N, C-alpha and C positions, 0 to 999 in steps of 0.2 A: 711851236707848231700850233695851228688854229684848228679847231673843230667847230663846226656849226651845228647846233640842235634846232631844227625847224619842222614845220608841218605837224605831222602827227607822230607819237610814239606807237610803233607797231612791233609785233613779234618778228623774228628774223624770217620765219617761214611765210609771212604774209607780205613781206616787203616788196617782192618782185610784182606783185598784183598792183600795189600802189603805183609802182614805177610804171607799169604797163598803162595805166590810165592817166598818168602824168600827174598824180598827186603827190605833193611834197610830204615826205615821211622820213623818220630817222628810227633805225632799229639798233639793238645792243651790238650787233656785228660791225655796223658803221663805225661805232665809237671804239670798240676793242681793236679793230684794224688800224684805226688812226693812232691808237695807244702804241701798237706794236711798231708802227712807223716812227713814232716819236723817239723811241729808243732811249728813254730816260731823260729826254729834254723836256723843259716846262711846257705845259699845255695851256692855251688860252681858249676857253670854251664860250662861244657866243650862243646864247639862247635868243634867237632873232624873234620870229613869230611862231610860237609853238602852242598848239591847242591841247596838248595832253593826250591821253589815250589809254593803251593797256598798261595796267599797274605793274605787272610782272616784268614787262620789258622796260618800264621806267626804273623799276628797282635794280635791274641788271646793269643799266647805265650808270645809275647813281653809285652802285657799289664798284663798278669798274673804275669811275673818276675818283671815288674817295679813296680807293686802295692803291692808286697810282703814286709811285714813290718819286717820280720826276718832278712833282709840284704841278698843281692845277689852280687856275684862276678863272672864276665864272663871271661873265659880262652878260647882264640881262638887258638887251637893247629894245625889245618891243613887248612881247607878251609871254610870260611863263605860266601857263594854266595847267591846273590839275597835276597830272603825272609830271609835267615839265617843272612845276613849282618844287617837286621833290628832287629832281635832278639839280635845280638851283642851289640846293643845300649841300652839295657834295664837296664845297671848298671855299676859301676866301672869295669874296665877291663884291661886285659894284653893280649899280643899277641905274640906267638912264633916268633922268628926273621926270620923264614922261612915259616911262615904260610901267608895266603893271604885273603884279602876281595875282593868281586867283586860286583859291583853295576851297574844296568842298568834300562832302563825304563820298565814299565809294558807291557806285551804283551797279546794278546788274539786271537781268531778267531771269525769272524762274518760273516753273510750273510743276504741279503735283499737289499732293495732299498736305495736311497741316504739318506732318513730320518733315517733309521736304522744305516747307517755308520756314520752319523753325531752324532747319540745318542751314538754309540759305541766309537767314538773319544772323546766326552765329558767325557764319563765314564773313559776312560784311562787317560786323563788329570787330572781328579780329583783324580784317584788312584795314579798317580805319585806324586801328591802333598801330599797325605796321607803318602806315602812312605817317601818322602823327610822331612816330619815333624819329623821322628825319627832321621836323620841325624842332623836336625836343633837343636833338643832338646838336644842331646848329645854334639855337638861341639859348637854351638852358631854361625854357619855359616849362612848366609843369604839363603833364600829359593831359590833365582835365582842361587846361586853358587851350591847348592845341586842338583837342576835340571839340572844344566850344566853338573855336574860330572856324572849324570845318563844318559845324552844324548847318550853318546856312551859307549859300554861295558868297564867299567873301572876297571882294576885289580891294586890293592892297596897293597904295601908291609907293613910290620910291622912299618917300619920307617916312611913311608908316612902317615900311618894311625894315628901315634902319632903327626906328623906335622899337620895334619889335625883336630885333637883333636877328632877323632872318636874312638880312643882307648887311654887309659890313659898311658900305658908304654909297653915296650917291655919286655917279659918274659925272664928270665934268661936262662931257658932250656925247651926243648919240644921235642916231636918225631912226627912231622907231616908227613903225606902222601899227595904228590902232585897228583892232578887228572885234568883231562882235559874235564869233562863233567859236565853238569848241566841241570836242567829242569825235569819235571815229566816224567818218562819213560812210565808210563801208562796213555793212553787218557782217556777222559771221556768215549768214546764208549767202550773201553776195560773194565773199571771199571763197567759199567752198564751190559755189556754181562756176565762178570764173576760173578757179584752179582746174575744175573737170574740163571746161571748155578749151583751156589752154593745153591740157594733157592730150585731149583728143586731137587737137590740132598738131601736136608734136607727133602723135602715132601716125596720122594721115600723112605728114610731110617727112617725118624722119629728122626734123630740125627743131630746136627750141624756138619758141616765138621770140622776135626781137624785143628786148626790154628797152634799149636806148634807140628811140625811133627819131627820125627827122621831124622838123616842125610840121604840123598837121597838113595834109593836103586834102582835097575834096574826097579822094578814095579812102585813105586810112582814117580820117576823121569820121566818115560815114560808117566804116567798119566798127569803130568804137561805139558810136551812137547806137548801132543796131544791137551791140551786145548790152549796153546800158538799158536800152528798152526791154530787152529779153529778161533782164534781171530786175525789172521795175525800179530802176534808180530814177529815170525821168519819164 
């Protein structure tokens, strides 16, 4: 059975908002449901073009795949960036000769006094070590080497990934798509504003807003553009 990891890695509770805006995303529930359907059969996991995203959602996907007893094989065909690079460490793997991995340090936003900043710094350092653990488990490299690799935004080719033992082999063929962006496109504020808007719409109509919509028409595309303008996305 095949599973595709694509777009952004997002929490389960946020996935429907990405679906609403037509933004490609993968959540832990997408993967666990596919694992249940596989029912012990081998899984082929394709990481096509995945920009990364929420580290805890990424950890959930990594753990679900790594713990699956039916057998998992990872195919990196385009981009496995940030949290997606962690998912790529979940099992035996191959990588298109023109695909790329991208690794970096965890980032966040914080506010408050010096104690709050110290606490945030400690949290980030621990989160970095948690991410590095996936690279260490896959490659056998020392934690300090994994953290050094993450210190700066590091883009890794298929040949380099095999040399670092982050990937097992270079694939014979693939059809990747190179991209130059990563990170979640919807901020927490946008997620919460949209969640409130959709909840209000449900209260008014008594129905859940449609998540799987037809191809954009003038009317429904205009509605989405109005929402985006309201939440300062465009």
